[in-house]
N, CA, C and O atoms as a Tripos MOL2 file, in Angstrom:
@<TRIPOS>MOLECULE
protein
  212   211    53     0     0
PROTEIN
NO_CHARGES

@<TRIPOS>ATOM
      1 N         107.0470  110.2930   91.6230 N.3       1 MET1
      2 CA        107.8870  111.1670   92.4040 C.3       1 MET1
      3 C         109.0770  111.6470   91.5670 C.2       1 MET1
      4 O         109.5460  112.7730   91.7340 O.2       1 MET1
      5 N         109.5520  110.8030   90.6850 N.am      2 GLU2
      6 CA        110.7240  111.1710   89.8860 C.3       2 GLU2
      7 C         110.4890  112.4290   89.0530 C.2       2 GLU2
      8 O         111.3750  113.2770   88.9440 O.2       2 GLU2
      9 N         109.3210  112.5490   88.4770 N.am      3 SER3
     10 CA        109.0580  113.6920   87.6020 C.3       3 SER3
     11 C         108.9890  115.0140   88.3630 C.2       3 SER3
     12 O         109.0770  116.0760   87.7470 O.2       3 SER3
     13 N         108.8350  114.9770   89.6760 N.am      4 HIS4
     14 CA        108.7660  116.1960   90.4870 C.3       4 HIS4
     15 C         110.0480  116.4300   91.2810 C.2       4 HIS4
     16 O         110.1090  117.3540   92.0920 O.2       4 HIS4
     17 N         111.0520  115.6220   91.0630 N.am      5 GLY5
     18 CA        112.3020  115.7280   91.8150 C.3       5 GLY5
     19 C         113.1780  116.8750   91.3420 C.2       5 GLY5
     20 O         112.8220  117.6230   90.4310 O.2       5 GLY5
     21 N         114.3150  116.9910   91.9740 N.am      6 ALA6
     22 CA        115.3100  117.9970   91.6050 C.3       6 ALA6
     23 C         116.6730  117.3120   91.5710 C.2       6 ALA6
     24 O         116.9180  116.3600   92.3110 O.2       6 ALA6
     25 N         117.5320  117.7930   90.7260 N.am      7 ALA7
     26 CA        118.8580  117.1940   90.5810 C.3       7 ALA7
     27 C         119.6040  117.1690   91.9160 C.2       7 ALA7
     28 O         119.6880  118.1810   92.6120 O.2       7 ALA7
     29 N         120.1420  116.0000   92.2590 N.am      8 GLY8
     30 CA        120.9360  115.8560   93.4690 C.3       8 GLY8
     31 C         120.1340  115.7790   94.7540 C.2       8 GLY8
     32 O         120.7170  115.8130   95.8380 O.2       8 GLY8
     33 N         118.8130  115.6750   94.6680 N.am      9 LYS9
     34 CA        117.9570  115.6210   95.8530 C.3       9 LYS9
     35 C         117.1490  114.3240   95.8540 C.2       9 LYS9
     36 O         116.8460  113.7610   94.8020 O.2       9 LYS9
     37 N         116.8110  113.8700   97.0480 N.am     10 ILE10
     38 CA        115.9770  112.6790   97.1950 C.3      10 ILE10
     39 C         114.5900  113.1530   97.5960 C.2      10 ILE10
     40 O         114.4250  113.7910   98.6350 O.2      10 ILE10
     41 N         113.6050  112.8480   96.7840 N.am     11 HIS11
     42 CA        112.2300  113.2950   96.9610 C.3      11 HIS11
     43 C         111.4210  112.1310   97.5430 C.2      11 HIS11
     44 O         111.3640  111.0600   96.9400 O.2      11 HIS11
     45 N         110.7920  112.3320   98.7160 N.am     12 VAL12
     46 CA        110.0690  111.2340   99.3650 C.3      12 VAL12
     47 C         108.6560  111.6650   99.7600 C.2      12 VAL12
     48 O         108.3580  112.8540   99.8760 O.2      12 VAL12
     49 N         107.8060  110.6740   99.9590 N.am     13 SER13
     50 CA        106.4280  110.9260  100.3640 C.3      13 SER13
     51 C         106.3330  111.0590  101.8890 C.2      13 SER13
     52 O         107.2630  110.7200  102.6200 O.2      13 SER13
     53 N         105.1920  111.5560  102.3380 N.am     14 GLU14
     54 CA        104.9480  111.6660  103.7810 C.3      14 GLU14
     55 C         104.8870  110.2670  104.4080 C.2      14 GLU14
     56 O         105.3220  110.0800  105.5440 O.2      14 GLU14
     57 N         104.3590  109.3050  103.6860 N.am     15 GLU15
     58 CA        104.3050  107.9260  104.1710 C.3      15 GLU15
     59 C         105.7190  107.3930  104.4430 C.2      15 GLU15
     60 O         105.9600  106.7630  105.4730 O.2      15 GLU15
     61 N         106.6380  107.6460  103.5290 N.am     16 PHE16
     62 CA        108.0390  107.2370  103.7210 C.3      16 PHE16
     63 C         108.6320  107.9500  104.9380 C.2      16 PHE16
     64 O         109.3080  107.3320  105.7590 O.2      16 PHE16
     65 N         108.3770  109.2370  105.0430 N.am     17 LYS17
     66 CA        108.8850  110.0330  106.1690 C.3      17 LYS17
     67 C         108.4590  109.4170  107.4990 C.2      17 LYS17
     68 O         109.2910  109.2230  108.3860 O.2      17 LYS17
     69 N         107.1800  109.1100  107.6420 N.am     18 HIS18
     70 CA        106.6770  108.5370  108.8900 C.3      18 HIS18
     71 C         107.2650  107.1520  109.1670 C.2      18 HIS18
     72 O         107.5110  106.7990  110.3200 O.2      18 HIS18
     73 N         107.4870  106.3810  108.1200 N.am     19 ALA19
     74 CA        108.0290  105.0310  108.2870 C.3      19 ALA19
     75 C         109.4880  105.0460  108.7260 C.2      19 ALA19
     76 O         109.9320  104.1300  109.4180 O.2      19 ALA19
     77 N         110.2340  106.0640  108.3370 N.am     20 VAL20
     78 CA        111.6810  106.0920  108.5590 C.3      20 VAL20
     79 C         112.1090  106.9880  109.7230 C.2      20 VAL20
     80 O         113.1040  106.6970  110.3860 O.2      20 VAL20
     81 N         111.3790  108.0660  109.9780 N.am     21 GLU21
     82 CA        111.8640  109.0740  110.9190 C.3      21 GLU21
     83 C         112.0330  108.5800  112.3510 C.2      21 GLU21
     84 O         112.9060  109.0800  113.0610 O.2      21 GLU21
     85 N         111.2450  107.6350  112.7930 N.am     22 THR22
     86 CA        111.3870  107.1610  114.1720 C.3      22 THR22
     87 C         112.6190  106.2810  114.3460 C.2      22 THR22
     88 O         113.1910  106.2270  115.4350 O.2      22 THR22
     89 N         113.0260  105.6020  113.2990 N.am     23 VAL23
     90 CA        114.1820  104.7070  113.3720 C.3      23 VAL23
     91 C         115.4900  105.4640  113.1400 C.2      23 VAL23
     92 O         116.4850  105.2100  113.8180 O.2      23 VAL23
     93 N         115.4870  106.3890  112.1870 N.am     24 HIS24
     94 CA        116.7080  107.0830  111.7800 C.3      24 HIS24
     95 C         116.6590  108.5840  112.0750 C.2      24 HIS24
     96 O         117.3840  109.3510  111.4410 O.2      24 HIS24
     97 N         115.8340  109.0140  113.0090 N.am     25 ALA25
     98 CA        115.6170  110.4410  113.2730 C.3      25 ALA25
     99 C         116.8900  111.2580  113.4590 C.2      25 ALA25
    100 O         116.9780  112.3440  112.8860 O.2      25 ALA25
    101 N         117.8800  110.8030  114.2250 N.am     26 PRO26
    102 CA        119.0580  111.6590  114.4420 C.3      26 PRO26
    103 C         119.9050  111.8840  113.1850 C.2      26 PRO26
    104 O         120.6210  112.8820  113.0990 O.2      26 PRO26
    105 N         119.8340  110.9860  112.2280 N.am     27 SER27
    106 CA        120.7210  111.1000  111.0720 C.3      27 SER27
    107 C         120.0490  111.6460  109.8150 C.2      27 SER27
    108 O         120.7170  111.8380  108.8000 O.2      27 SER27
    109 N         118.7450  111.8990  109.8630 N.am     28 LEU28
    110 CA        118.0330  112.3790  108.6810 C.3      28 LEU28
    111 C         117.2470  113.6460  108.9580 C.2      28 LEU28
    112 O         116.7780  113.8820  110.0710 O.2      28 LEU28
    113 N         117.1150  114.4520  107.9160 N.am     29 ARG29
    114 CA        116.3070  115.6720  108.0050 C.3      29 ARG29
    115 C         115.3410  115.6710  106.8250 C.2      29 ARG29
    116 O         115.7300  115.3570  105.7010 O.2      29 ARG29
    117 N         114.0920  116.0190  107.0810 N.am     30 PHE30
    118 CA        113.0750  116.0750  106.0340 C.3      30 PHE30
    119 C         112.6920  117.5320  105.8110 C.2      30 PHE30
    120 O         112.1840  118.1930  106.7170 O.2      30 PHE30
    121 N         112.9360  118.0270  104.6080 N.am     31 ILE31
    122 CA        112.6400  119.4090  104.2470 C.3      31 ILE31
    123 C         111.2840  119.4270  103.5400 C.2      31 ILE31
    124 O         111.1540  118.8600  102.4550 O.2      31 ILE31
    125 N         110.2680  120.0710  104.1350 N.am     32 PRO32
    126 CA        108.9330  120.0880  103.5090 C.3      32 PRO32
    127 C         108.9750  120.6960  102.1090 C.2      32 PRO32
    128 O         109.6210  121.7150  101.8670 O.2      32 PRO32
    129 N         108.2840  120.0530  101.2230 N.am     33 ARG33
    130 CA        108.2090  120.5130   99.8350 C.3      33 ARG33
    131 C         106.8010  120.9890   99.5160 C.2      33 ARG33
    132 O         106.5780  121.6330   98.4900 O.2      33 ARG33
    133 N         105.8430  120.6740  100.3940 N.am     34 GLY34
    134 CA        104.4540  121.0570  100.1820 C.3      34 GLY34
    135 C         103.6610  119.9610   99.4960 C.2      34 GLY34
    136 O         104.1760  118.8800   99.2110 O.2      34 GLY34
    137 N         102.3970  120.2630   99.2390 N.am     35 GLU35
    138 CA        101.5360  119.2940   98.5560 C.3      35 GLU35
    139 C         101.6940  119.4510   97.0550 C.2      35 GLU35
    140 O         101.8040  120.5630   96.5380 O.2      35 GLU35
    141 N         101.7020  118.3290   96.3700 N.am     36 MET36
    142 CA        101.7430  118.3660   94.9120 C.3      36 MET36
    143 C         100.9610  117.1870   94.3490 C.2      36 MET36
    144 O         100.7660  116.1700   95.0150 O.2      36 MET36
    145 N         100.5310  117.3450   93.1380 N.am     37 GLU37
    146 CA         99.7770  116.3100   92.4360 C.3      37 GLU37
    147 C         100.7600  115.2700   91.9100 C.2      37 GLU37
    148 O         101.6050  115.5780   91.0700 O.2      37 GLU37
    149 N         100.6480  114.0440   92.4020 N.am     38 ILE38
    150 CA        101.5160  112.9490   91.9840 C.3      38 ILE38
    151 C         100.7110  112.0080   91.0920 C.2      38 ILE38
    152 O          99.6490  111.5270   91.4880 O.2      38 ILE38
    153 N         101.2120  111.7500   89.9070 N.am     39 LYS39
    154 CA        100.5150  110.9190   88.9280 C.3      39 LYS39
    155 C         100.1810  109.5520   89.5260 C.2      39 LYS39
    156 O         101.0550  108.8570   90.0440 O.2      39 LYS39
    157 N          98.9060  109.1810   89.4460 N.am     40 GLY40
    158 CA         98.4500  107.8950   89.9420 C.3      40 GLY40
    159 C          98.1830  107.8640   91.4370 C.2      40 GLY40
    160 O          97.6860  106.8610   91.9480 O.2      40 GLY40
    161 N          98.5030  108.9420   92.1530 N.am     41 LYS41
    162 CA         98.3250  108.9890   93.6120 C.3      41 LYS41
    163 C          97.4310  110.1290   94.0610 C.2      41 LYS41
    164 O          96.7840  110.0260   95.1030 O.2      41 LYS41
    165 N          97.3790  111.2180   93.2960 N.am     42 GLY42
    166 CA         96.6300  112.4020   93.7020 C.3      42 GLY42
    167 C          97.5310  113.3550   94.4770 C.2      42 GLY42
    168 O          98.7550  113.3000   94.3530 O.2      42 GLY42
    169 N          96.9170  114.2390   95.2860 N.am     43 LYS43
    170 CA         97.6950  115.2040   96.0630 C.3      43 LYS43
    171 C          98.3790  114.5110   97.2280 C.2      43 LYS43
    172 O          97.7610  113.7490   97.9720 O.2      43 LYS43
    173 N          99.6710  114.7930   97.3710 N.am     44 MET44
    174 CA        100.4570  114.1990   98.4550 C.3      44 MET44
    175 C         101.4030  115.2460   99.0300 C.2      44 MET44
    176 O         101.9090  116.1040   98.3070 O.2      44 MET44
    177 N         101.6380  115.1670  100.3510 N.am     45 LYS45
    178 CA        102.6800  115.9780  100.9660 C.3      45 LYS45
    179 C         104.0030  115.2950  100.6700 C.2      45 LYS45
    180 O         104.1310  114.0790  100.8130 O.2      45 LYS45
    181 N         104.9810  116.0810  100.2590 N.am     46 THR46
    182 CA        106.2770  115.5070   99.9190 C.3      46 THR46
    183 C         107.4060  116.2750  100.6040 C.2      46 THR46
    184 O         107.2230  117.3910  101.0880 O.2      46 THR46
    185 N         108.5800  115.6400  100.6280 N.am     47 TYR47
    186 CA        109.7370  116.1720  101.3380 C.3      47 TYR47
    187 C         110.9980  115.8650  100.5480 C.2      47 TYR47
    188 O         111.0420  114.9130   99.7690 O.2      47 TYR47
    189 N         112.0290  116.6880  100.7620 N.am     48 PHE48
    190 CA        113.3670  116.3440  100.3210 C.3      48 PHE48
    191 C         114.0530  115.7250  101.5240 C.2      48 PHE48
    192 O         113.9060  116.2070  102.6470 O.2      48 PHE48
    193 N         114.7930  114.6660  101.2910 N.am     49 LEU49
    194 CA        115.5060  113.9530  102.3440 C.3      49 LEU49
    195 C         116.9660  114.3610  102.3280 C.2      49 LEU49
    196 O         117.6090  114.3430  101.2780 O.2      49 LEU49
    197 N         117.4940  114.7310  103.4930 N.am     50 GLU50
    198 CA        118.8970  115.0980  103.6080 C.3      50 GLU50
    199 C         119.5160  114.3390  104.7790 C.2      50 GLU50
    200 O         118.8440  114.0380  105.7660 O.2      50 GLU50
    201 N         120.7890  114.0390  104.6550 N.am     51 LYS51
    202 CA        121.5230  113.4150  105.7430 C.3      51 LYS51
    203 C         122.0920  114.5110  106.6330 C.2      51 LYS51
    204 O         122.7130  115.4550  106.1430 O.2      51 LYS51
    205 N         121.8820  114.3870  107.9380 N.am     52 VAL52
    206 CA        122.4410  115.3380  108.8890 C.3      52 VAL52
    207 C         123.8920  115.0070  109.0680 C.2      52 VAL52
    208 O         124.2400  113.8480  109.2920 O.2      52 VAL52
    209 N         124.7550  116.0030  108.9740 N.am     53 GLN53
    210 CA        126.1970  115.7560  109.0550 C.3      53 GLN53
    211 C         126.7440  116.0780  110.4100 C.2      53 GLN53
    212 O         127.9420  115.9250  110.6440 O.2      53 GLN53
@<TRIPOS>BOND
     1     1     2 1
     2     2     3 1
     3     3     4 2
     4     3     5 am
     5     5     6 1
     6     6     7 1
     7     7     8 2
     8     7     9 am
     9     9    10 1
    10    10    11 1
    11    11    12 2
    12    11    13 am
    13    13    14 1
    14    14    15 1
    15    15    16 2
    16    15    17 am
    17    17    18 1
    18    18    19 1
    19    19    20 2
    20    19    21 am
    21    21    22 1
    22    22    23 1
    23    23    24 2
    24    23    25 am
    25    25    26 1
    26    26    27 1
    27    27    28 2
    28    27    29 am
    29    29    30 1
    30    30    31 1
    31    31    32 2
    32    31    33 am
    33    33    34 1
    34    34    35 1
    35    35    36 2
    36    35    37 am
    37    37    38 1
    38    38    39 1
    39    39    40 2
    40    39    41 am
    41    41    42 1
    42    42    43 1
    43    43    44 2
    44    43    45 am
    45    45    46 1
    46    46    47 1
    47    47    48 2
    48    47    49 am
    49    49    50 1
    50    50    51 1
    51    51    52 2
    52    51    53 am
    53    53    54 1
    54    54    55 1
    55    55    56 2
    56    55    57 am
    57    57    58 1
    58    58    59 1
    59    59    60 2
    60    59    61 am
    61    61    62 1
    62    62    63 1
    63    63    64 2
    64    63    65 am
    65    65    66 1
    66    66    67 1
    67    67    68 2
    68    67    69 am
    69    69    70 1
    70    70    71 1
    71    71    72 2
    72    71    73 am
    73    73    74 1
    74    74    75 1
    75    75    76 2
    76    75    77 am
    77    77    78 1
    78    78    79 1
    79    79    80 2
    80    79    81 am
    81    81    82 1
    82    82    83 1
    83    83    84 2
    84    83    85 am
    85    85    86 1
    86    86    87 1
    87    87    88 2
    88    87    89 am
    89    89    90 1
    90    90    91 1
    91    91    92 2
    92    91    93 am
    93    93    94 1
    94    94    95 1
    95    95    96 2
    96    95    97 am
    97    97    98 1
    98    98    99 1
    99    99   100 2
   100    99   101 am
   101   101   102 1
   102   102   103 1
   103   103   104 2
   104   103   105 am
   105   105   106 1
   106   106   107 1
   107   107   108 2
   108   107   109 am
   109   109   110 1
   110   110   111 1
   111   111   112 2
   112   111   113 am
   113   113   114 1
   114   114   115 1
   115   115   116 2
   116   115   117 am
   117   117   118 1
   118   118   119 1
   119   119   120 2
   120   119   121 am
   121   121   122 1
   122   122   123 1
   123   123   124 2
   124   123   125 am
   125   125   126 1
   126   126   127 1
   127   127   128 2
   128   127   129 am
   129   129   130 1
   130   130   131 1
   131   131   132 2
   132   131   133 am
   133   133   134 1
   134   134   135 1
   135   135   136 2
   136   135   137 am
   137   137   138 1
   138   138   139 1
   139   139   140 2
   140   139   141 am
   141   141   142 1
   142   142   143 1
   143   143   144 2
   144   143   145 am
   145   145   146 1
   146   146   147 1
   147   147   148 2
   148   147   149 am
   149   149   150 1
   150   150   151 1
   151   151   152 2
   152   151   153 am
   153   153   154 1
   154   154   155 1
   155   155   156 2
   156   155   157 am
   157   157   158 1
   158   158   159 1
   159   159   160 2
   160   159   161 am
   161   161   162 1
   162   162   163 1
   163   163   164 2
   164   163   165 am
   165   165   166 1
   166   166   167 1
   167   167   168 2
   168   167   169 am
   169   169   170 1
   170   170   171 1
   171   171   172 2
   172   171   173 am
   173   173   174 1
   174   174   175 1
   175   175   176 2
   176   175   177 am
   177   177   178 1
   178   178   179 1
   179   179   180 2
   180   179   181 am
   181   181   182 1
   182   182   183 1
   183   183   184 2
   184   183   185 am
   185   185   186 1
   186   186   187 1
   187   187   188 2
   188   187   189 am
   189   189   190 1
   190   190   191 1
   191   191   192 2
   192   191   193 am
   193   193   194 1
   194   194   195 1
   195   195   196 2
   196   195   197 am
   197   197   198 1
   198   198   199 1
   199   199   200 2
   200   199   201 am
   201   201   202 1
   202   202   203 1
   203   203   204 2
   204   203   205 am
   205   205   206 1
   206   206   207 1
   207   207   208 2
   208   207   209 am
   209   209   210 1
   210   210   211 1
   211   211   212 2
@<TRIPOS>SUBSTRUCTURE
     1 MET1         2 RESIDUE 1 A MET
     2 GLU2         6 RESIDUE 1 A GLU
     3 SER3        10 RESIDUE 1 A SER
     4 HIS4        14 RESIDUE 1 A HIS
     5 GLY5        18 RESIDUE 1 A GLY
     6 ALA6        22 RESIDUE 1 A ALA
     7 ALA7        26 RESIDUE 1 A ALA
     8 GLY8        30 RESIDUE 1 A GLY
     9 LYS9        34 RESIDUE 1 A LYS
    10 ILE10       38 RESIDUE 1 A ILE
    11 HIS11       42 RESIDUE 1 A HIS
    12 VAL12       46 RESIDUE 1 A VAL
    13 SER13       50 RESIDUE 1 A SER
    14 GLU14       54 RESIDUE 1 A GLU
    15 GLU15       58 RESIDUE 1 A GLU
    16 PHE16       62 RESIDUE 1 A PHE
    17 LYS17       66 RESIDUE 1 A LYS
    18 HIS18       70 RESIDUE 1 A HIS
    19 ALA19       74 RESIDUE 1 A ALA
    20 VAL20       78 RESIDUE 1 A VAL
    21 GLU21       82 RESIDUE 1 A GLU
    22 THR22       86 RESIDUE 1 A THR
    23 VAL23       90 RESIDUE 1 A VAL
    24 HIS24       94 RESIDUE 1 A HIS
    25 ALA25       98 RESIDUE 1 A ALA
    26 PRO26      102 RESIDUE 1 A PRO
    27 SER27      106 RESIDUE 1 A SER
    28 LEU28      110 RESIDUE 1 A LEU
    29 ARG29      114 RESIDUE 1 A ARG
    30 PHE30      118 RESIDUE 1 A PHE
    31 ILE31      122 RESIDUE 1 A ILE
    32 PRO32      126 RESIDUE 1 A PRO
    33 ARG33      130 RESIDUE 1 A ARG
    34 GLY34      134 RESIDUE 1 A GLY
    35 GLU35      138 RESIDUE 1 A GLU
    36 MET36      142 RESIDUE 1 A MET
    37 GLU37      146 RESIDUE 1 A GLU
    38 ILE38      150 RESIDUE 1 A ILE
    39 LYS39      154 RESIDUE 1 A LYS
    40 GLY40      158 RESIDUE 1 A GLY
    41 LYS41      162 RESIDUE 1 A LYS
    42 GLY42      166 RESIDUE 1 A GLY
    43 LYS43      170 RESIDUE 1 A LYS
    44 MET44      174 RESIDUE 1 A MET
    45 LYS45      178 RESIDUE 1 A LYS
    46 THR46      182 RESIDUE 1 A THR
    47 TYR47      186 RESIDUE 1 A TYR
    48 PHE48      190 RESIDUE 1 A PHE
    49 LEU49      194 RESIDUE 1 A LEU
    50 GLU50      198 RESIDUE 1 A GLU
    51 LYS51      202 RESIDUE 1 A LYS
    52 VAL52      206 RESIDUE 1 A VAL
    53 GLN53      210 RESIDUE 1 A GLN
């Protein structure tokens, strides 16, 4: 995931999104990044994670 990230952004997998969104839904926002080839994992849907202010 690190190699596909962007400066100042948190890049997470769809699995992470599903694990966290039900517990912390009001305080987090997941911005879709689309599917990308992740080394050792194959194609995965990914997101940027942002804190809702």
